[in-house]
N, C-alpha and C positions, 0 to 999 in steps of 0.2 A: 287605594287612597292614603295618602300620607299627610299628615297635620301635626305642625310643632305647636307644643303646649308649654309655657313656660310656668316657673315656680310660684305659688302663691302662698303656702303655708306647709308646716310639716308639725306632726305630733308622734311622739312616743316611741319607745323600742319595746316591744311585747317579746319575751322570751317564752317559748311554749315548752311546756314541761311542767311548769306552775303557771300562774297567770301574772304578769306584771304590766299594769297600765298607768296611765296618767290622764288627767282632766284638766281641760284647758276651757273655760265657757267664756265666750265673747270678750276676749283679750287679745286675740291675735293682731299683729300690726297691720294685717290686710284688711281688717275689719274697724280698728280703732285708730290707726294711725293716718298721718296726711295722707290725703287721695285715697281714702278707704273706699274698698270696692262693696261687693255684696257679702251679707252674711253667710252666704252659701260657701264661701272660702273658708270659715271657721270649724276647725275640726274640735269636738268637745272631748271625745274618748275614742280609743281604739282597742278591741278586745280580740285575742285569738284563744281558741279552746277545741278542745276535741269534742265532737257533736255527742250529746248525751244518749242520743236515740241510737247512733252507730259509730261505733269506736274506730271505724276505717275511714272517717271524714273528720276534716277539719272545718272549723266555722270561724270566718272572719268577719268584725262588724266595726264600721266606721260610721260614727254619730256625729253628727254637724248640726248648726244653728240652734244653740242651747238657750234654754229658759223661754221657750214658745209658750205662750198662754194658749189656752183653747181656742180663742178667736184668732188668735194669729197662725195656729196650726191649720186651720180651715184654709188659709190661703197661701200658706208656706209652700215653695215648691224649689226642685234643684235647678239652679240656673245653668243654662245651656252652653255657657262659654267656659265652664269649670269641670275639669277631670279630676276624679278622686281615684288615685293610684295607690294600691296596696302593694308594698315591695317586701320581697321574700328572699332572705338570704340563707342559703342550704349548704354553704361551705365554711362559715364560721369567720368570714373575713368583714362582716359589716358592709359590704357592698351587694346590692340586689342581683340575685340572679334571674328571678323570675318576677314578674308582675302581673296584677290584675288590676285592669283599667276600666273604671266605671264613669259614663257620662250619658246625658241625656240627648237622644236623638229621635226627633219626629214625635215628640211628647212621651217617650219611653225611656226607661233606664236601659242601657245597653252595657253588658260586662263583657270584656274581652280578656281571655285568659283562663287559667294562669298560662304565661308565655314567656319564652325567654327574653330577657331584656335587651334592647338594642345596644345603645351607649348609657352607662349608668351615669346620673348626674342631676343638674338641674333643668333639662329640658328632656322631654319625651316625645315620641312619635307614635301615634294610636297604631296598636298592632291589629289591624283588620284583618290581616291574613291568616290570624290565628283562631282558635275557638271561641265562638260567641254566644251570649245568652240573652234575651231580651224579655222585659217584663213591664207591664202597665205599673204605674206608680200607684200604690193604694192611697185612696182617699182618706182623710180624717174623719172618723165616726162612721165610715161606711160599714156594711154587712159584709162585704167580701174582702177577704186579705189575699192580694194577688202574689202568687209565687210562680216560677217557672224552672223546669229543669231541662239541661240539653242532653244531648246524645251520650256525652263523655262523663255524666253524673254531676255536673256543677248545676247547683240549685240558687237562686237569687230572690231576693225581697227588696223593695224599696219603698219609703214611705214615713209618716210620722209615727211615732212610738213614744210611750211615756219614758222619761229620763230614766235609766236604772242606775245612775251614779247617785250614792248617798253622802252627803256631806253636810256637816254642820257649820255652815260658813260664818255664822254670827259667832260661835264660841269660838271658831278658829281664829278670826280678828280680835276677839277678847284676850286669848292666849297670846298671840302676837304683840298685842299691846299691853301685856303684863298684868292686866286687870283680873284674870283668872288662872289659877295654877294648871289646869288641864280639861280635858273635854269631859262632858256630863254623860251619865249612862242611864237611860238611853239618850243618845244623840236627838237632835230636831233636824230632819231633812229639810235643808233650804230649797231643794229643787222639786219637792213634793208638788204635784199638781201642774209641773211643767213638762214639755215635750220636747223632743230632737227630732231631725230628719234623719232616718237611718238607712243604711245600705249594709244588707246582709249577703255574705256569698258563702255557701257550703261546698267545700272542693273534697273530692276522694283523695286520700293521702297519696296515692299512686302518682298523682299529678304533681307533687311537690319535690320529688326526689327520695333519694333513700337516707337522707341524714335522720340521726334520732332527734337532734334539736334544730328549730329554725329560729332565725331573728326576723322579726316582724315590724314595719313601720308603714305609716301611712302620709301621704302628701295631698295637698291640692294643688292643681296646677291649672292655671287660665291662660287664655289666648293673649 
């Protein structure tokens, strides 16, 4: 099966070795601009880090749909017309060499890859011929946390999680406006009590190539 997917949004470049990340809660053009579509297109944060439980594996996290209240979290879902694509550059040229493609099919999150990219750029073809992993989306407040591991060691999770990004938005606005000289200590987490829809993919490093450093970024692409 081949399916064309078109660019909906992009966030962040993460350099693995340390962790560099960016946050962007509900202000992507696809969500707020003219003809805006689903909040499911909106990436809030992208994380990439070595697994604390197993240093032979890397963990990639794409969080979406920021600022979900508990009631909104109970009904939030991943839209079926959006693909979440994790791009991995292992040659240092800032062009994706590998992709991990995540999309809902049949009510479950299906993850393809890591697999070699076809044609880099704004459109993608779903790599159904590559390795795949499928997991039921974990329900908000449920007792069961659903994870699945495939034969090549890729482990995945999808569902609502507490937003891990700490940011004092009120004081940030005051600093920008010139009414405060700097941030307070301790800060006040504006995102406390809110959730995100999260996709977590743990991958053996052997599937990512031999480079000591990789560049990582994520996109949402919709039909």
